[in-house]
C-alpha positions in Angstrom: 24.9 9.8 -21.7 22.1 7.3 -21.8 19.1 9.7 -21.6 18.2 9.2 -25.2 17.8 5.4 -24.8 14.4 3.9 -24.2 14.0 1.3 -21.4 13.6 -2.3 -22.6 12.2 -5.4 -21.0 15.6 -7.1 -21.4 17.5 -4.5 -19.4 18.7 -5.2 -15.9 16.4 -4.3 -13.0 17.4 -1.0 -11.5 14.6 -0.4 -9.0 12.0 -2.3 -7.0 8.8 -0.7 -5.6 5.7 -1.7 -3.7 2.4 -1.7 -5.7 -0.9 -0.9 -4.0 -3.8 -1.7 -6.3 -6.0 1.3 -7.0 -8.9 1.6 -9.5 -8.3 5.4 -9.9 -4.5 5.9 -9.7 -1.7 5.1 -12.1 1.6 3.8 -10.8 4.3 6.3 -10.1 6.5 4.5 -12.7 5.9 2.0 -15.4 7.0 -1.5 -14.4 9.2 -3.8 -16.5 8.1 -6.8 -14.5 5.9 -7.8 -11.5 6.4 -10.3 -8.7 3.8 -11.4 -6.1 4.3 -12.6 -2.5 0.9 -14.3 -2.4 -0.7 -16.0 -5.5 -3.9 -14.7 -7.0 -5.4 -12.8 -10.0 -3.8 -9.6 -11.3 -5.8 -6.9 -13.2 -3.8 -4.2 -14.9 -3.9 -1.4 -17.4 -1.1 -1.4 -19.9 0.8 1.6 -21.1 -1.4 1.8 -24.2 -4.5 1.8 -22.0 -5.6 -1.8 -22.8 -6.7 -3.7 -19.7 -6.1 -7.4 -18.9 -6.8 -9.7 -16.0 -4.5 -12.7 -15.5 -5.9 -15.4 -13.2 -4.0 -17.6 -10.8 -0.5 -16.1 -11.0 1.9 -17.8 -8.7 4.3 -16.3 -6.2 8.1 -15.9 -6.6 7.8 -15.8 -10.4 9.0 -12.7 -12.3 6.3 -11.8 -14.8 7.3 -9.4 -17.7 4.4 -7.1 -17.3 4.5 -3.4 -18.1 1.8 -2.2 -15.8 0.7 1.4 -15.8 -2.2 0.8 -13.3 -3.1 -2.2 -11.1 -6.8 -2.4 -10.4 -8.0 -3.2 -6.9 -11.3 -4.6 -7.9 -10.1 -7.7 -9.8 -6.7 -8.2 -8.2 -6.5 -10.9 -5.5 -2.7 -11.4 -5.5 -1.0 -9.6 -2.6 2.6 -8.4 -1.8 2.9 -7.0 -5.3 6.3 -5.7 -6.3 7.1 -3.7 -9.4 10.5 -4.0 -11.0 11.9 -1.2 -13.2 
C-alpha cells in the first residue's frame, strides 16, 4: 500500500544499523539520521555524491544526515549508528 511513497526525514525511525566507516563501500541502506557513541568528526558522501566533513559532533545527539557512505579516513567518531 505504501510502496509508492518516498521516505522522508520526518518519518518515524523503522530501523537502526551499525555503520563501519569505509573509503570504498557505500552503506547497505541510506540513513535518515546518524548517532554516535563517542564524539569526533564525521566524513560522509551524500546521496547526490557530494562529500562533507563535520568536525566535533557530540554523542547522544540525533543528526539528520542522509549518508550514502561514511569515510574511514576523516571520521574519528566511533560507535556510529544509522537510523532509517
